[in-house]
C-alpha positions as CSV (number, residue, x, y, z in Angstrom):
1,M,-4.4,-5.1,18.2
2,F,-2.1,-8.1,17.5
3,G,-4.1,-10.6,19.4
4,T,-4.2,-14.3,19.0
5,K,-7.5,-14.4,17.1
6,V,-7.3,-15.7,13.6
7,T,-9.4,-13.5,11.3
8,E,-11.3,-15.2,8.5
9,M,-11.4,-13.7,5.1
10,S,-14.7,-12.8,3.5
11,P,-15.6,-13.8,-0.1
12,L,-15.7,-10.1,-1.0
13,A,-12.5,-10.2,-3.1
14,G,-10.6,-11.5,-0.1
15,F,-10.3,-8.1,1.6
16,V,-13.0,-8.0,4.2
17,P,-12.6,-9.5,7.7
18,A,-15.7,-11.7,8.4
19,G,-18.0,-10.8,11.3
20,R,-18.9,-7.3,10.1
21,P,-20.6,-5.9,7.0
22,A,-18.5,-4.6,4.2
23,N,-18.0,-0.8,4.3
24,R,-18.5,1.4,1.3
25,G,-14.9,1.2,0.2
26,E,-14.9,-2.6,0.4
27,R,-18.2,-2.9,-1.5
28,L,-16.8,-0.5,-4.1
29,C,-13.7,-2.7,-4.6
30,A,-15.3,-6.1,-4.2
31,T,-18.3,-5.6,-6.5
32,R,-16.5,-3.9,-9.4
33,N,-13.9,-6.5,-10.1
34,S,-13.9,-9.8,-12.0
35,M,-12.3,-12.8,-10.5
36,Q,-9.3,-12.3,-12.7
37,R,-8.8,-8.8,-11.3
38,I,-9.1,-10.2,-7.7
39,V,-6.3,-12.7,-8.6
40,N,-4.3,-9.9,-10.1
41,G,-4.8,-7.9,-7.0
42,F,-3.3,-10.6,-4.8
43,L,-0.4,-10.7,-7.2
44,G,0.1,-7.0,-6.9
45,I,-0.4,-6.6,-10.7
46,L,-3.2,-4.1,-10.4
47,H,-3.9,-2.6,-13.8
48,G,-4.5,1.0,-14.5
49,R,-2.2,3.7,-13.3
50,A,-4.0,6.7,-11.7
51,G,-3.1,10.2,-12.8
52,V,-2.4,13.3,-10.9
53,F,-5.2,14.8,-8.8
54,M,-5.4,18.0,-6.8
55,L,-1.7,18.9,-6.9
56,S,-0.7,21.0,-4.0
57,K,0.8,24.4,-4.7
58,R,4.3,23.2,-4.1
59,L,4.3,19.5,-4.9
60,G,3.8,19.1,-8.6
61,I,5.1,15.7,-9.6
62,L,3.7,12.3,-8.7
63,G,5.1,8.8,-9.2
64,A,3.0,5.7,-9.8
65,F,3.2,2.9,-7.3
66,A,1.5,-0.5,-6.7
67,I,-0.4,-1.9,-3.8
68,L,-0.2,-5.5,-2.7
69,P,-3.2,-6.6,-0.7
70,A,-2.3,-8.9,2.2
71,M,-4.2,-11.2,4.5
72,A,-6.2,-9.7,7.3
73,Q,-4.0,-11.6,9.7
74,A,-1.4,-14.3,9.1
75,P,-3.3,-17.5,10.0
76,A,-0.2,-19.0,11.5
77,Q,0.6,-20.6,14.9
78,P,2.0,-18.6,16.6
79,P,0.3,-15.6,15.1
80,S,2.2,-12.8,13.4
81,P,1.4,-9.1,13.2
82,T,0.6,-8.8,9.5
83,A,-1.2,-6.0,7.7
84,L,-4.6,-6.0,6.0
85,Y,-3.1,-4.0,3.2
86,S,0.5,-3.5,2.3
87,F,1.4,-0.7,-0.1
88,A,4.6,-1.3,-2.0
89,G,6.6,0.6,-4.6
90,G,6.4,-0.2,-8.3
91,S,3.5,-0.7,-10.6
92,D,2.7,-2.3,-14.0
93,G,5.0,-0.6,-16.4
94,A,6.7,1.6,-13.7
95,T,10.1,1.3,-12.3
96,P,10.0,-0.5,-8.9
97,F,11.0,1.5,-5.9
98,A,13.8,-0.9,-4.9
99,A,16.4,1.3,-6.5
100,S,15.2,4.4,-4.8
101,E,14.7,2.6,-1.5
102,N,18.3,1.3,-1.7
103,Q,19.5,4.9,-1.6
104,K,19.6,4.5,2.2
105,A,22.3,1.9,1.9
106,S,24.2,3.7,-0.8
107,C,23.9,7.2,0.8
108,P,27.5,8.7,1.1
109,T,26.4,10.8,4.0
110,Q,23.9,10.4,6.9
111,V,20.4,9.3,6.4
112,V,17.8,11.6,7.9
113,T,14.7,9.9,9.3
114,Y,11.6,12.1,9.5
115,Q,9.2,10.6,12.0
116,F,5.5,11.7,12.5
117,S,3.3,10.0,14.9
118,G,0.0,10.9,16.5
119,Q,-3.7,10.7,15.8
120,F,-6.1,11.7,13.0
121,G,-9.0,13.9,13.9
122,G,-12.2,12.1,14.9
123,T,-14.3,13.9,12.3
124,P,-13.2,14.4,8.7
125,I,-12.6,18.0,7.6
126,K,-13.9,17.0,4.2
127,G,-15.6,13.9,2.7
128,N,-16.5,10.5,4.0
129,D,-13.9,8.3,5.7
130,G,-15.6,5.0,4.9
131,L,-12.9,3.9,2.4
132,L,-9.9,3.6,4.7
133,G,-11.5,4.3,8.2
134,L,-8.8,6.5,9.7
135,A,-10.7,9.1,11.6
136,G,-9.8,9.2,15.3
137,E,-7.2,6.5,14.8
138,P,-3.4,6.6,15.6
139,F,-0.8,6.7,12.9
140,S,3.0,6.5,12.4
141,I,4.6,7.9,9.2
142,T,8.3,7.7,8.5
143,L,10.3,9.3,5.6
144,Y,13.9,8.5,4.8
145,A,16.2,10.9,2.9
146,C,19.9,11.0,2.2
147,E,21.3,14.2,3.8
148,S,23.2,15.0,0.6
149,K,20.2,14.6,-1.7
150,Q,19.5,17.7,-3.8
151,P,16.0,19.0,-4.6
152,F,14.7,18.9,-8.2
153,K,12.9,22.2,-7.7
154,T,13.4,25.2,-5.3
155,G,11.5,28.3,-4.6
156,P,12.1,31.3,-2.3
157,D,10.8,29.4,0.7
158,D,10.7,25.7,-0.3
159,A,12.5,22.8,-1.8
160,I,11.0,19.8,-3.5
161,Y,12.6,16.3,-3.6
162,S,11.6,13.2,-5.5
163,G,12.0,9.5,-4.7
164,I,11.9,10.0,-0.9
165,G,11.2,6.7,0.9
166,L,8.0,6.5,3.0
167,T,6.7,3.8,5.3
168,A,3.6,4.1,7.5
169,T,1.3,2.3,9.8
170,L,-2.3,3.6,9.8
171,D,-4.7,2.2,12.3
172,S,-8.3,1.8,10.9
173,Y,-11.6,1.4,12.6
174,N,-12.7,-0.7,9.6
175,Y,-10.1,-3.5,10.2
176,E,-8.6,-5.5,13.0
177,L,-5.1,-4.8,11.9
178,P,-3.4,-1.6,10.6
179,I,-3.0,-0.5,7.0
180,T,0.8,-0.8,6.4
181,I,2.5,1.2,3.7
182,R,5.7,-0.6,2.8
183,P,8.7,1.3,1.3
184,T,7.2,3.7,-1.2
185,A,8.7,6.6,-3.2
186,M,7.1,9.9,-2.5
187,T,7.5,13.5,-3.6
188,F,8.6,15.5,-0.6
189,G,8.8,19.1,0.3
190,L,10.4,21.2,3.0
191,V,8.9,24.7,3.5
192,R,10.2,27.7,5.5
193,P,7.8,30.6,4.7
194,S,8.6,34.1,5.7
195,E,5.4,34.1,7.8
196,G,3.7,31.2,9.5
197,S,4.6,27.7,10.4
198,D,7.3,25.6,8.8
199,A,6.0,22.5,7.1
200,I,6.9,19.1,5.6
201,E,4.7,17.9,2.7
202,F,4.6,14.6,0.9
203,E,2.4,13.0,-1.7
204,G,2.1,10.0,-3.9
205,N,-0.3,8.2,-6.2
206,V,-0.9,4.4,-5.9
207,P,-3.3,1.9,-7.5
208,F,-5.6,0.7,-4.7
209,A,-7.5,-2.6,-5.3
210,C,-10.1,-1.5,-7.9
211,C,-9.2,2.1,-8.0
212,G,-6.2,4.4,-7.9
213,L,-5.5,6.2,-4.6
214,Y,-3.8,9.6,-4.2
215,L,-2.3,10.4,-0.7
216,R,-1.1,13.8,0.4
217,G,0.1,14.9,3.8
218,T,1.0,18.4,5.2
219,I,2.7,18.4,8.6
220,A,2.9,22.0,10.1
221,L,5.8,22.6,12.5
222,P,6.6,25.4,14.9
223,V,8.3,28.4,13.3
224,G,12.0,27.9,13.2
225,T,11.9,24.1,13.4
226,L,13.6,23.8,10.0
227,A,17.0,25.4,9.8
228,S,16.8,25.4,6.0
229,T,15.0,23.7,3.2
230,G,17.8,21.1,2.9
231,I,17.6,17.6,4.2
232,A,18.6,17.9,7.9
233,P,17.7,16.7,11.4
234,F,15.7,18.6,13.9
235,S,14.6,18.0,17.5
236,Q,11.2,16.5,18.3
237,V,8.4,19.1,18.3
238,S,4.7,19.0,18.6
239,I,2.8,19.1,15.3
240,V,0.9,22.4,14.8
241,P,-2.7,21.3,14.3
242,A,-3.6,24.4,12.3
243,G,-2.5,23.5,8.8
244,S,-1.7,19.9,9.4
245,T,-3.8,17.5,7.2
246,F,-3.8,14.1,5.6
247,L,-5.8,13.7,2.4
248,Y,-6.7,10.7,0.3
249,S,-8.9,10.2,-2.7
250,L,-9.3,8.1,-5.8
251,G,-6.9,8.8,-8.6
252,A,-7.5,11.2,-11.4
253,W,-8.7,11.0,-15.0
254,Q,-6.2,10.1,-17.8
255,A,-6.4,11.0,-21.4
256,S,-6.6,8.4,-24.2
257,H,-6.8,5.6,-21.5
258,A,-8.6,2.3,-21.8
259,Y,-11.1,2.1,-18.9
260,S,-13.0,-1.1,-17.9
261,V,-16.3,-1.2,-16.2
262,G,-15.9,-0.7,-12.5
263,R,-12.9,1.6,-12.6
264,A,-13.3,4.9,-10.8
265,I,-11.6,8.3,-10.6
266,T,-12.0,11.6,-8.8
267,D,-13.0,14.5,-11.0
268,P,-11.7,18.1,-10.4
269,S,-14.8,18.8,-8.2
270,G,-13.9,16.0,-5.9
271,N,-16.6,13.6,-7.0
272,E,-16.2,9.9,-7.7
273,Q,-16.9,9.1,-11.4
274,L,-17.5,5.4,-12.1
275,V,-17.1,3.7,-15.5
276,T,-20.4,2.2,-16.4
277,T,-19.6,1.7,-20.1
278,A,-16.1,0.6,-21.0
279,G,-14.0,2.3,-23.6
280,T,-11.2,4.7,-24.3
281,S,-11.2,8.2,-22.8
282,G,-10.9,11.3,-25.0
283,T,-7.8,13.4,-25.6
284,T,-9.1,16.2,-23.4
285,A,-11.1,16.0,-20.1
286,P,-14.8,16.1,-20.5
287,A,-17.3,18.5,-18.9
288,W,-18.2,16.4,-15.9
289,D,-21.8,15.9,-14.8
290,D,-21.4,16.2,-11.0
291,T,-25.0,15.4,-10.2
292,V,-25.2,12.1,-8.3
293,G,-26.4,9.5,-10.9
294,G,-25.6,11.8,-13.8
295,T,-23.6,10.5,-16.7
296,T,-20.7,11.9,-18.7
297,T,-19.6,10.7,-22.2
298,D,-15.9,10.8,-22.6
299,G,-14.6,9.4,-25.8
300,T,-16.2,5.9,-25.8
301,V,-16.3,5.8,-22.0
302,V,-19.5,6.5,-20.1
303,W,-19.0,7.7,-16.5
304,T,-21.6,7.9,-13.7
305,C,-21.3,10.3,-10.8
306,E,-21.3,8.6,-7.4
307,G,-20.8,11.7,-5.3
308,A,-18.0,13.2,-3.2
309,I,-15.0,11.0,-2.5
310,V,-12.2,13.2,-1.3
311,T,-11.4,12.7,2.4
312,E,-9.3,15.1,4.4
313,L,-8.4,14.6,8.1
314,S,-6.8,16.8,10.7
315,V,-3.5,15.7,12.3
316,T,-2.1,16.0,15.8
317,G,1.0,14.5,17.4
318,T,4.8,14.9,17.3
319,A,7.4,15.2,14.6
320,S,11.2,14.7,14.6
321,G,14.1,14.4,12.2
322,T,17.1,12.2,13.3
323,A,20.3,11.6,11.4
324,G,22.2,8.3,11.4
325,A,24.6,6.2,9.5
326,P,23.2,4.4,6.4
327,P,21.9,0.9,7.2
328,A,23.8,-2.2,6.3
329,A,23.1,-3.8,3.0
330,K,20.0,-5.9,2.9
331,A,20.1,-9.6,3.8
332,D,20.1,-12.1,0.9
333,A,16.7,-13.5,0.1
334,V,16.3,-16.9,1.7
335,L,13.2,-19.1,1.8
336,H,13.7,-21.6,4.7
337,P,12.7,-25.2,3.9
338,N,12.0,-26.1,7.5
339,A,8.8,-25.4,9.6
340,V,6.7,-24.8,6.5
341,Q,3.0,-24.8,7.4
342,V,-0.1,-25.6,5.3
343,I,-3.1,-23.4,6.0
344,T,-6.5,-24.5,4.7
345,A,-9.5,-22.2,4.8
346,H,-12.7,-24.2,4.6
347,A,-16.1,-23.1,3.2
348,D,-17.7,-23.2,6.6
349,G,-15.3,-20.5,7.9
350,S,-13.0,-22.8,9.8
351,R,-9.2,-23.2,9.3
352,T,-6.8,-26.0,9.7
353,L,-3.0,-25.7,10.2
354,R,-0.5,-28.5,9.8
355,P,3.2,-28.9,9.0
356,L,4.0,-29.5,5.4
357,H,6.2,-32.5,5.9
358,T,3.3,-34.6,7.3
359,A,1.4,-35.0,3.9
360,P,1.3,-33.5,0.4
361,V,-0.5,-30.3,-0.3
362,N,-4.2,-31.2,-1.0
363,L,-6.0,-29.2,-3.7
364,L,-8.7,-31.8,-4.3
365,V,-11.4,-30.0,-2.3
366,S,-12.7,-27.3,-4.6
367,S,-14.3,-25.2,-1.9
368,D,-11.0,-25.0,0.2
369,K,-8.5,-22.2,-0.1
370,V,-5.0,-23.6,0.5
371,M,-2.0,-21.4,1.6
372,L,1.6,-22.1,2.5
373,Q,3.5,-20.2,5.2
374,F,7.3,-20.0,5.0
375,Y,9.9,-18.5,7.3
376,A,12.3,-16.3,5.2
377,S,15.1,-13.8,5.3
378,G,15.7,-10.6,3.3
379,V,12.0,-9.9,2.8
380,R,10.9,-7.3,5.4
381,D,12.7,-4.4,3.7
382,A,12.0,-5.5,0.1
383,S,9.8,-3.3,-2.0
384,E,8.8,-6.2,-4.2
385,A,8.4,-9.9,-3.3
386,H,7.3,-12.5,-5.9
387,V,6.8,-16.2,-5.5
388,Q,6.5,-18.9,-8.2
389,I,5.4,-22.5,-7.7
390,A,6.2,-24.8,-10.6
391,G,7.2,-21.7,-12.6
392,Q,3.8,-20.1,-12.1
393,D,3.3,-16.8,-10.3
394,V,1.2,-17.3,-7.2
395,P,-0.6,-14.7,-5.0
396,V,1.7,-13.4,-2.2
397,L,-0.7,-12.8,0.7
398,Y,1.9,-11.5,3.2
399,S,5.6,-10.8,3.1
400,G,7.3,-9.1,6.0
401,A,8.7,-9.5,9.5
402,S,7.6,-12.5,11.6
403,G,5.9,-11.6,14.8
404,H,7.2,-14.6,16.8
405,F,10.9,-15.1,15.9
406,P,13.0,-11.9,16.0
407,G,15.1,-11.5,13.0
408,L,13.1,-13.9,10.9
409,D,10.7,-12.9,8.1
410,E,7.5,-14.6,6.9
411,V,6.0,-15.3,3.5
412,I,2.4,-16.6,3.0
413,V,1.2,-17.6,-0.5
414,E,-2.0,-19.0,-1.9
415,V,-1.7,-22.2,-3.9
416,P,-3.9,-21.9,-7.0
417,R,-6.1,-24.9,-7.9
418,S,-4.5,-24.9,-11.3
419,L,-1.5,-26.6,-9.7
420,A,-3.5,-29.7,-8.5
421,G,-1.8,-32.9,-9.4
422,M,1.6,-31.3,-10.2
423,G,3.5,-33.6,-7.8
424,Q,7.0,-32.5,-6.7
425,V,7.5,-28.9,-7.6
426,D,9.8,-26.0,-6.5
427,V,8.7,-22.9,-4.6
428,V,10.9,-19.9,-5.6
429,L,11.0,-16.6,-3.8
430,T,12.3,-13.4,-5.5
431,A,12.8,-10.2,-3.4
432,D,13.9,-7.0,-5.0
433,G,15.5,-9.1,-7.8
434,Q,17.3,-11.5,-5.5
435,T,16.2,-15.1,-6.1
436,A,16.3,-17.5,-3.1
437,N,17.1,-21.2,-3.3
438,P,14.0,-23.2,-4.3
439,V,12.1,-25.2,-1.7
440,P,10.5,-28.4,-2.9
441,V,6.8,-29.2,-2.1
442,H,4.5,-32.0,-3.2
443,I,1.1,-31.1,-4.6
444,Q,-1.6,-33.7,-5.1
């Protein structure tokens, strides 16, 4: 999957690898956003926090998190295993996940790593899988929790915890590279019923491109796998297929919320409702028209029903819980000034790659998309990474581990045309609040 091919980006909001038609989810996101929202998407400042949808019986509290779209593949030489989408904690107006994720380093006891890996069922249990394209594909999901962490809610056979760190890699038949969920805070439950399988549950709500996404997983385990409902390790076991599911949908409706045209939510019946007239929603939920094409007036908003959108997949594979010492503190953020590459995507679909030191960054060709690739440190475990050029926020297309040099990270940013003619300017990286030393570049 991490071959040497450089995947070109489509003009559809920058999310669709060229060479195949856009799927339903990509068309949904690409056609319903203005150019400003596309730029904001690249910046990870996706507006509109989704609400709570279809809460499970036990998991009752959701956080709000942001998603940072990344390039389909880092167009570097040598190539790097980057993700099509990178989900990261934090959203507009919400507390970033950095503080929660750092609980691993500050944990006074052991950190328990819950690892689930396997394959999603080839046919969805419910809904259409066109948005993410996970059916029949492998997955790896990891949750991190401090062994001494206490639940915020307990029942006779369960315990619910908040702020549990999750990372995941989800292969997709829609894309050449996996969907990568970077450190994200989730609500997490451990269940030991008096009858039936033990279970681990998790859920979270994230803005996804044009629309909010809600994720929920239930991993059923053999009876007796969990010694208690406390955070604790267990030996590797096979996931019990009966009762193990992974569900995703658009986010839920919010009261008294300003909605723009193109936003979408999932109503209580599991149908997608699309904003066709912008406005502010009412103080109480409307009576939804669930006829495809039917409209619902909600305050000053008009919604149009697009049909069923909830997708649920079966899960098979293995699960384990291992305990270990907390990791060392994160490395300081560093943006290395050497080996910087200029990547230019041309209108004809071709790309050129050259070292930065050979010539200034050229923004004079209006049809070109120009990017800079830096090697870095202290980025791969960061929940948030921002870059400024000449004091202006620029789109971060990828931030994470480098696929070629072990121990090094990589950052790829787009250089906006608004910076043309700026001359000598500084590039400044900030990762989880740590600001790296500036790297000078010349822009003509």
